[in-house]
N, C-alpha and C positions, 0 to 999 in steps of 0.2 A: 479609543481603539477602533479601528475600522471593522465594520461588521463583516464577518466571513461569510454571511449568507448572501451578500451582494456580489455582483460580478465586477471585480476590479480590473484595472488595466492589465493587459497581458504581461507576464513576467519575462520580458524579452531578454533581460540580462542574466537569466538563470539557465539558459538553454545550451550554453557552450559546454562541450564535453571536456572533462578533466582526466579521463582515463583512470590510471592507478590511484591518483590522489583522491578521487571520489570514492573508490572502494575503501581506501585507507580511512577516510573520514567516517564512512558508515561503520567500519570495524571499530573506530574510536567510540561511536555511540554505544555499541553493545559492551565494549570493554569497560567503558566509564561507568555505566549503570550496573553492570554485573559485578564490578569490583567495589561499588559503593563509594567511589572517590568523589571529591568535590568537583562539580561541573566547571566552576570558574577556572580551575587549574588548566583545563584544556581549551579555554575559550579561543585563543588565537587560531587554532585549527578548525574551529567549529563555526566560523562565520561572524566573529566579533572580536574586537580588541580586548586585551586584558584590562585596560583602563575602563572600557565600556562595561565589562562584566562586573568589575569592582564597584562602579558607580551605581549600577542598577540593582545590585543585591542578588543574593543567591537564588531567590525564588524566581525573579524575572529572567535571570540567566538560564535557569533550568527550563523555564517555559520556552525560551528560544531554542534550546537544544532539542526539546521534544518536537517543536514545530518543524525544525529542519529534518529531524528523523522522519516525521510524517511526510514531509515534502519529498524526501527521497523515495519513499514507498509509492507516493502518488505519481511521481515521474515514471516509475516502473510500470504501474498499471496503465497510465495514459499512453505510454509508448506501445505497450503490448496490444491494447485495443485499437490504437491508431493503425497498427500494421495490418489488422484485419478489416478495418472500416474504410480506410482510404490509402493504405500503403501497399507494400509489395505482396501481401497475402490476401488482399481483398478479393481477388478473383477465385480464391479457394472456397469461398462461401457461395452457396447456390440457393439456399432457402431464404425467402423474403423476410420472414420473421427473424431469422438468425442475423441477417444483414442489418436489420433495423436495431436489433439488440447491440450489435457491435458498434454501430454509430452512437447509440444512446450512452453506452458505457464509456466510449472514448470521450464523448462530450462531457459527461459527469466528472470523469477523472481529470480532464484538462481544467475544468472549472475549479476543482479542488486544488490543483497545482497553482493556479492563478490566485485563488483566495489565500492560500497559505503563504505564498511568496509576498503578497501585498501586506498581509498581517505582520509578517516578520519585519518588513521594512518599517511599518507603522510603529512597531515596538522598538525600533532603533537597531535592529539586527541586520545581518546580510544573508539573504537566501543562499543555500548551498547551490553549487552548479549542478546541472543535470549530469549524472554519470553516463558512461557508455554501457549500454546493455547488450548482452549476447544471449538470445533466447534459444540457441541451439541445444543446450541441455534439455530443453522442454520440447522443442519442435524439430530437432535435427536440421536439415537444410530447408525445411518448409514444404518440400514436394509432396509429403503425405498428408498435409493438413486438409480438413474439410469441415463441414458444419458440426459433425459429431465430435471431432477432436477439439475444435475450438471451444465448444460449449463445455466439454469435459475439463479443459484447462481453466476456463472461466470459473467453473464450480470448484476448482482447486485453489485458485488465486484469491477469490473474493473472501472466503472465510478467514484467510490469513490476515487480510486487511481489517476485517471486523474485530478479530481477536487482538491484533496489534494496537488498534485504537483503544480497546478496552483495557489493555495492559498499561496504558500511559495516562489515560484521562484523569485518574485520581492523583497523579503526580503534578498536575498543573496547579499553579497558585492563583491564577487570575480567573475569577468566576466567569467572565465573558468568554474566555478561551475554553473553559470547561463546557459551556453551553454550545459553543461552535463546534468543538471536537465531537461532542455527543451527536450533533446534527449530521456530521459527516459519517460518523459511526452508523447512524440509522440508515443512511443512504447505502452504505456498503452492505448492510444487512438486507436491505431491499433488493440489492443486486443478487445476493445469494438466493433469495426466494424466487425472484424472477427467472434467473437462469435455470434453476432446478424445475420450475413449472414448465418452462419451454422444453427442457430435456425429456420430461415425462410425456408431454403432448406429442413429441416427435418420436417417441419410442426408444430414446437413447438411455433411459434410466433403468437400472437393473433392480434397485431396491428403494422405491420412493417413500417407504414408510419408516425407514431406518432413523431412529432418534440418536443424536449425538451432540455433545457440547464441545467437541474437540476437532471437528472437521477442519481440514481434510485428513487429520490423523485418525488412526483407528484404535479400537479397543485392544486389538492384538499387539499394536506397537504405538501406545499412546504418547510416547515421548520422542518418537523418531522424527527427525527433520529431513529425512531422505525422501524425495518425491516418489521414489519407486515403492515406498511403503504406504503411500496415501491412497485414499478411496474417495472418489468424487461422487459416489452414490449414497446420498442421504436425503432425508425428507426436505421438501421446500420450506417446512416449518420445523427445523430439526431439534430445537431445544427451548426450554423455558429460560435457561441461563447459560450464556456462552462462557467458556473458560478462557481467561486472558492468556496472551503470549507475552513473554518478556522480550526485551530488545535482543538479548543473546539468542533466544530461540528463533526470532524472526530473521536475524542475520544468518543463522545456519540454514534456514529455508531458502532465502532469496539471494544469499551471497554468491552462489555459483553463477548467477546470470549478471552480476555486476563486475565489469572488467576493471 
């Protein structure tokens, strides 16, 4: 298996937008796991043929499903950060450290995209196509974005990634994939701490000592998946043990920005 810690060739054939089909595929991931159905039964819509899924076994097929789920999330993060580092919202950032963070985060998430796509191919699967994202539910038309709002959004997005990986790593059957997924999980956790430290240093953080294992969710609304209920103010070292998110929970959080 290709090592996901290396930098593979760019996933050029995964970047075409598929619109509604991409959202339907992502809905399929959550529905499949939430209902506890056999993964191979939905293989044709999840990036592999039914013959391939039958020949590789349920464990390997499930691994590919999880990798494609993770790839969809990494596509989302990579595009969000790219918009602020080199895209249409880059001019909204003025602080030098914030600009550097945007570039680093975009680079890390794109590396995750390429590593996941290459690993899926190596395992005999087909990487999902990049969905079309609409971040207007989070940023409106973008005109009101600045350093503070960008970092607040980053502090909201990153723990979702941390908890999404945590929710799936134990479902992987391949030990090499478990180690690689854990490595990405650790990077996402680093992002959480780094973003929060920067928010504290810039005076954007209202509660830098708040401990929580469910960020960006709150104790008042611990199961809410509505971004309006989230709280991005929590400690840079928020918990000894993160609480995982299921695929269905992650879908409910990110679904509104997937067209």
